[in-house]
N, CA and C atoms as a LAMMPS dump frame, in Angstrom:
ITEM: TIMESTEP
0
ITEM: NUMBER OF ATOMS
252
ITEM: BOX BOUNDS ff ff ff
-5.0000000000000000e+02 5.0000000000000000e+02
-5.0000000000000000e+02 5.0000000000000000e+02
-5.0000000000000000e+02 5.0000000000000000e+02
ITEM: ATOMS id mol type element x y z
1 1 1 N 178.811 375.336 -418.852
2 1 2 C 178.903 376.269 -417.851
3 1 3 C 180.201 377.151 -418.927
4 2 1 N 179.728 378.916 -418.769
5 2 2 C 180.546 379.523 -419.326
6 2 3 C 181.559 380.094 -418.362
7 3 1 N 182.466 380.941 -418.589
8 3 2 C 183.65 381.331 -417.438
9 3 3 C 183.039 382.305 -416.84
10 4 1 N 182.142 383.136 -417.197
11 4 2 C 181.544 384.544 -416.025
12 4 3 C 180.97 383.522 -415.109
13 5 1 N 179.96 382.472 -415.437
14 5 2 C 179.225 381.956 -414.352
15 5 3 C 180.382 381.032 -412.893
16 6 1 N 181.471 380.408 -413.769
17 6 2 C 182.371 380.011 -412.604
18 6 3 C 182.752 381.34 -412.028
19 7 1 N 183.231 382.02 -412.625
20 7 2 C 184.081 382.723 -411.931
21 7 3 C 183.122 383.768 -411.03
22 8 1 N 181.553 383.542 -411.003
23 8 2 C 180.863 384.316 -410.442
24 8 3 C 181.064 383.208 -408.837
25 9 1 N 180.754 381.799 -409.22
26 9 2 C 180.828 380.521 -408.34
27 9 3 C 181.847 380.792 -407.546
28 10 1 N 182.769 380.999 -408.451
29 10 2 C 184.518 381.114 -407.541
30 10 3 C 184.177 382.383 -406.627
31 11 1 N 183.937 383.425 -407.037
32 11 2 C 184.326 384.452 -405.815
33 11 3 C 182.941 384.029 -404.842
34 12 1 N 181.743 383.429 -405.06
35 12 2 C 180.379 383.458 -404.198
36 12 3 C 181.363 382.49 -403.287
37 13 1 N 182.626 381.415 -403.162
38 13 2 C 183.145 380.252 -402.607
39 13 3 C 184.057 381.216 -401.776
40 14 1 N 184.779 382.789 -402.435
41 14 2 C 185.59 383.243 -401.88
42 14 3 C 184.667 383.86 -400.722
43 15 1 N 183.819 384.415 -401.234
44 15 2 C 182.9 385.313 -400.039
45 15 3 C 182.716 384.754 -398.514
46 16 1 N 182.152 383.344 -399.174
47 16 2 C 182.155 382.145 -397.843
48 16 3 C 182.673 382.009 -397.325
49 17 1 N 184.032 381.818 -397.944
50 17 2 C 185.564 381.178 -397.087
51 17 3 C 185.75 382.255 -396.112
52 18 1 N 185.88 383.638 -396.885
53 18 2 C 186.27 385.011 -396.227
54 18 3 C 184.907 385.058 -394.836
55 19 1 N 184.33 384.797 -395.491
56 19 2 C 183.481 385.336 -393.928
57 19 3 C 183.605 384.364 -392.726
58 20 1 N 183.818 382.927 -393.206
59 20 2 C 184.345 381.948 -392.024
60 20 3 C 185.544 382.313 -391.683
61 21 1 N 186.453 382.637 -392.406
62 21 2 C 188.048 382.694 -392.056
63 21 3 C 187.338 384.428 -390.799
64 22 1 N 186.495 384.736 -390.894
65 22 2 C 186.454 386.315 -390.336
66 22 3 C 186.075 385.416 -389.394
67 23 1 N 184.864 385.113 -388.963
68 23 2 C 184.067 384.648 -388.004
69 23 3 C 185.151 383.52 -387.177
70 24 1 N 186.176 382.405 -387.656
71 24 2 C 186.656 381.832 -387.023
72 24 3 C 187.718 382.613 -386.185
73 25 1 N 188.442 383.927 -386.826
74 25 2 C 189.567 384.904 -386.005
75 25 3 C 188.874 385.037 -384.945
76 26 1 N 187.287 385.768 -385.339
77 26 2 C 186.496 386.187 -383.896
78 26 3 C 186.445 385.495 -382.687
79 27 1 N 186.267 383.607 -383.191
80 27 2 C 185.926 382.911 -382.358
81 27 3 C 187.391 382.535 -381.408
82 28 1 N 188.555 382.55 -382.417
83 28 2 C 189.858 382.901 -381.79
84 28 3 C 189.984 383.989 -381.012
85 29 1 N 189.584 384.757 -381.172
86 29 2 C 189.878 385.98 -380.137
87 29 3 C 189.421 385.987 -379.025
88 30 1 N 188.333 385.599 -379.046
89 30 2 C 187.208 384.953 -377.693
90 30 3 C 187.943 384.159 -377.099
91 31 1 N 188.193 382.919 -377.542
92 31 2 C 189.36 381.892 -376.728
93 31 3 C 190.563 382.313 -376.112
94 32 1 N 191.286 383.288 -376.695
95 32 2 C 192.331 383.36 -376.482
96 32 3 C 192.252 384.705 -375.235
97 33 1 N 191.022 385.477 -375.075
98 33 2 C 190.287 386.034 -373.935
99 33 3 C 190.397 385.278 -372.665
100 34 1 N 189.764 384.046 -372.905
101 34 2 C 189.287 383.064 -372.374
102 34 3 C 190.145 382.709 -371.341
103 35 1 N 191.611 382.408 -372.328
104 35 2 C 192.769 381.401 -371.78
105 35 3 C 193.176 382.555 -370.885
106 36 1 N 193.008 384.069 -371.366
107 36 2 C 194.118 385.309 -370.708
108 36 3 C 193.199 385.511 -368.848
109 37 1 N 192.028 384.676 -369.188
110 37 2 C 191.533 385.659 -368.036
111 37 3 C 191.755 384.157 -366.965
112 38 1 N 191.331 382.513 -367.955
113 38 2 C 191.624 381.89 -366.945
114 38 3 C 193.347 381.906 -365.808
115 39 1 N 194.426 382.085 -367.097
116 39 2 C 195.345 381.872 -366.374
117 39 3 C 195.659 382.833 -365.336
118 40 1 N 195.181 383.809 -365.542
119 40 2 C 194.953 385.152 -364.151
120 40 3 C 194.577 384.642 -363.415
121 41 1 N 193.215 383.877 -363.395
122 41 2 C 192.684 383.38 -362.341
123 41 3 C 193.361 382.078 -361.618
124 42 1 N 194.056 381.337 -362.244
125 42 2 C 195.031 380.131 -362.165
126 42 3 C 196.371 380.91 -360.412
127 43 1 N 196.684 382.263 -361.443
128 43 2 C 197.864 382.984 -360.878
129 43 3 C 197.175 383.637 -359.362
130 44 1 N 195.814 383.551 -359.057
131 44 2 C 195.439 384.405 -357.935
132 44 3 C 194.967 383.023 -357.289
133 45 1 N 194.216 382.154 -358.048
134 45 2 C 194.635 380.439 -357.096
135 45 3 C 195.95 380.448 -356.631
136 46 1 N 197.081 380.42 -357.325
137 46 2 C 198.105 380.114 -356.717
138 46 3 C 198.295 380.904 -355.367
139 47 1 N 198.148 381.846 -355.569
140 47 2 C 198.461 383.306 -354.327
141 47 3 C 197.617 382.714 -353.118
142 48 1 N 196.591 382.231 -353.373
143 48 2 C 195.91 382.181 -352.493
144 48 3 C 196.17 380.758 -351.646
145 49 1 N 196.553 379.757 -352.215
146 49 2 C 197.557 378.191 -352.036
147 49 3 C 198.716 378.469 -351.246
148 50 1 N 199.132 379.492 -351.521
149 50 2 C 200.636 380.175 -350.607
150 50 3 C 200.136 380.523 -349.678
151 51 1 N 199.157 381.446 -349.693
152 51 2 C 198.535 381.993 -348.29
153 51 3 C 197.853 381.194 -347.504
154 52 1 N 197.32 380.1 -347.924
155 52 2 C 196.625 378.972 -346.972
156 52 3 C 198.174 378.394 -346.412
157 53 1 N 198.739 377.818 -347.374
158 53 2 C 199.743 377.381 -346.658
159 53 3 C 200.282 377.308 -345.616
160 54 1 N 201.022 379.05 -345.749
161 54 2 C 201.428 379.812 -344.703
162 54 3 C 200.492 379.982 -343.04
163 55 1 N 199.517 380.036 -343.547
164 55 2 C 198.39 380.091 -342.219
165 55 3 C 198.516 378.496 -342.088
166 56 1 N 198.589 378.071 -342.302
167 56 2 C 198.252 375.998 -342.027
168 56 3 C 199.718 376.168 -341.615
169 57 1 N 200.903 376.339 -341.472
170 57 2 C 201.782 375.997 -340.685
171 57 3 C 201.815 376.578 -339.777
172 58 1 N 201.449 378.036 -340.014
173 58 2 C 201.372 379.607 -338.478
174 58 3 C 200.591 378.448 -337.597
175 59 1 N 199.445 377.682 -337.775
176 59 2 C 198.338 377.183 -336.954
177 59 3 C 199.088 376.29 -336.256
178 60 1 N 199.489 375.015 -337.056
179 60 2 C 200.198 374.028 -336.876
180 60 3 C 201.617 374.338 -335.726
181 61 1 N 202.56 375.333 -335.759
182 61 2 C 203.462 376.408 -334.898
183 61 3 C 202.341 376.218 -333.63
184 62 1 N 201.294 377.471 -333.781
185 62 2 C 200.454 377.358 -332.452
186 62 3 C 200.333 376.241 -331.665
187 63 1 N 199.439 375.208 -332.622
188 63 2 C 199.008 374.188 -332.024
189 63 3 C 200.023 373.117 -330.903
190 64 1 N 200.959 373.145 -331.868
191 64 2 C 202.3 372.597 -331.216
192 64 3 C 202.728 373.248 -330.233
193 65 1 N 202.601 375.253 -329.588
194 65 2 C 203.119 375.626 -328.643
195 65 3 C 201.728 375.452 -327.616
196 66 1 N 200.559 375.275 -327.495
197 66 2 C 199.665 375.076 -327.409
198 66 3 C 200.049 374.001 -326.393
199 67 1 N 200.359 372.992 -327.056
200 67 2 C 200.194 371.443 -326.599
201 67 3 C 201.228 371.72 -325.333
202 68 1 N 202.406 372.317 -325.843
203 68 2 C 203.723 372.139 -324.61
204 68 3 C 203.179 373.012 -323.544
205 69 1 N 202.801 374.071 -323.761
206 69 2 C 202.209 374.588 -322.413
207 69 3 C 201.592 374.037 -321.907
208 70 1 N 199.996 372.786 -322.441
209 70 2 C 199.443 372.144 -321.787
210 70 3 C 200.338 370.837 -321.151
211 71 1 N 201.353 370.544 -321.614
212 71 2 C 201.852 369.462 -321.473
213 71 3 C 202.695 370.342 -319.99
214 72 1 N 203.239 371.348 -320.21
215 72 2 C 203.658 372.125 -318.646
216 72 3 C 203.374 372.148 -317.819
217 73 1 N 201.409 372.651 -317.708
218 73 2 C 200.829 372.843 -317.002
219 73 3 C 200.065 371.437 -315.971
220 74 1 N 200.105 370.722 -317.28
221 74 2 C 199.409 369.218 -316.232
222 74 3 C 200.148 368.889 -314.982
223 75 1 N 201.713 368.973 -314.843
224 75 2 C 201.916 368.377 -313.498
225 75 3 C 201.999 369.678 -312.051
226 76 1 N 201.396 370.95 -312.665
227 76 2 C 201.341 372.45 -311.801
228 76 3 C 200.104 371.806 -311.545
229 77 1 N 198.804 371.752 -312.633
230 77 2 C 197.799 371.347 -312.106
231 77 3 C 197.394 370.286 -311.437
232 78 1 N 198.192 369.336 -311.325
233 78 2 C 198.217 368.26 -310.328
234 78 3 C 198.611 368.018 -308.665
235 79 1 N 199.629 369.18 -308.999
236 79 2 C 199.992 369.185 -307.534
237 79 3 C 198.776 370.361 -306.988
238 80 1 N 198.847 371.081 -307.278
239 80 2 C 197.846 372.433 -307.018
240 80 3 C 196.521 372.076 -306.383
241 81 1 N 195.686 370.718 -306.972
242 81 2 C 194.999 370.103 -306.445
243 81 3 C 195.016 368.835 -305.478
244 82 1 N 196.263 368.867 -305.415
245 82 2 C 196.755 367.867 -304.085
246 82 3 C 196.81 368.742 -302.667
247 83 1 N 197.82 370.153 -302.83
248 83 2 C 197.83 370.711 -302.014
249 83 3 C 196.147 371.531 -301.186
250 84 1 N 195.304 371.433 -302.286
251 84 2 C 193.972 371.772 -301.658
252 84 3 C 193.102 371.184 -301.163
């Protein structure tokens, strides 16, 4: 094999490797964009989770308050029924 043929082979291998590297680089950029998108979605989900926790705590407080009012009203309702 002549030196020229070897050089052509090496150049061809180099171009193939360069093409593969470009393809891999493009794939990496796509993956990085996906990761950024997913990180943003995680942040949104965390915000929603905090809001849900806050709403759940508020609802529990209201349920407790309602239970307190019901407990206070039961003796009064019983008294009113006995009077009527």
